[in-house]
C-alpha positions in Angstrom: 69.2 -57.1 94.8 71.8 -59.2 96.7 70.7 -62.0 99.0 73.0 -63.5 101.5 73.1 -67.3 101.6 72.8 -69.2 104.9 74.1 -72.7 105.7 71.5 -75.4 105.3 70.8 -76.8 108.8 70.6 -80.6 108.7 69.7 -82.2 112.0 72.1 -85.2 112.0 71.0 -88.2 114.1 71.8 -87.8 117.8 73.8 -90.4 119.6 70.7 -92.0 121.1 68.9 -92.3 117.7 69.1 -95.3 115.4 72.2 -94.5 113.3 71.2 -97.3 110.9 67.7 -96.0 110.4 67.3 -95.7 106.6 64.3 -93.5 106.9 66.4 -90.7 108.5 68.7 -90.5 105.5 65.8 -90.9 103.0 64.2 -87.8 104.5 67.2 -85.7 105.4 66.7 -83.3 102.4 62.9 -83.2 103.0 63.4 -82.2 106.7 66.1 -79.6 105.9 63.9 -78.2 103.1 60.8 -77.9 105.3 62.7 -76.4 108.2 64.3 -73.7 106.1 61.0 -72.9 104.3 59.4 -72.4 107.7 62.3 -70.3 109.0 61.8 -68.0 106.0 58.0 -67.8 106.8 57.1 -69.2 103.3 54.0 -71.2 102.6 54.4 -74.3 100.4 52.5 -72.4 97.7 54.8 -69.4 97.9 58.0 -71.5 98.0 56.8 -73.6 95.0 56.0 -70.4 93.0 59.4 -68.9 93.7 61.1 -72.1 92.7 59.0 -72.5 89.5 57.4 -75.7 90.8 53.9 -76.9 91.2 52.7 -76.9 94.8 52.3 -80.7 94.5 56.0 -81.0 93.6 57.0 -79.0 96.7 54.8 -81.2 98.8 56.6 -84.2 97.3 60.0 -82.6 98.0 59.1 -82.3 101.6 57.9 -85.9 101.6 61.2 -87.3 100.3 61.3 -86.7 96.5 64.8 -85.7 95.3 64.9 -83.8 92.0 67.4 -84.9 89.4 67.5 -81.7 87.4 70.3 -79.3 88.3 68.1 -76.3 87.3 65.4 -77.5 89.8 67.9 -78.0 92.6 69.3 -74.6 91.9 65.9 -72.9 92.0 65.0 -74.6 95.3 68.3 -73.6 96.9 67.8 -70.1 95.7 64.3 -70.0 97.0 65.5 -71.3 100.4 68.4 -68.8 100.3 70.9 -71.5 101.1 74.3 -72.4 99.6 73.7 -74.2 96.3 76.7 -76.6 96.9 75.3 -77.7 100.3 71.9 -78.3 98.9 73.3 -80.2 95.9 75.5 -82.2 98.2 72.7 -83.2 100.5 70.5 -84.1 97.6 73.3 -86.3 96.1 73.8 -88.1 99.5 70.1 -88.7 99.9 69.7 -89.9 96.2 72.6 -92.3 96.6 71.2 -93.7 99.8 67.7 -94.1 98.3 69.2 -96.0 95.3 71.3 -98.2 97.7 68.1 -99.0 99.6 66.3 -100.0 96.4 69.1 -102.4 95.4 
């Protein structure tokens, strides 16, 4: 069965938002993940099961956790039916931003 991939929609900050707001970047992957899951009509439990994650891990993902494991990122991108490269790229940007904020 062939599934077409869609582009991951990431709502970048508008001109009137605080561009320097670190919380936006910290949660960019979380927001995009939740939005896409909802577009697909998946519950958290169903999405987690499809990705091979615990429901609590998916809840953490939508709260800002960024997985490190390539297999986990691949499974999430596949579950969301989005381009793996886009999902990996956004995850990398968020991870770098989170690390920068911690230093």
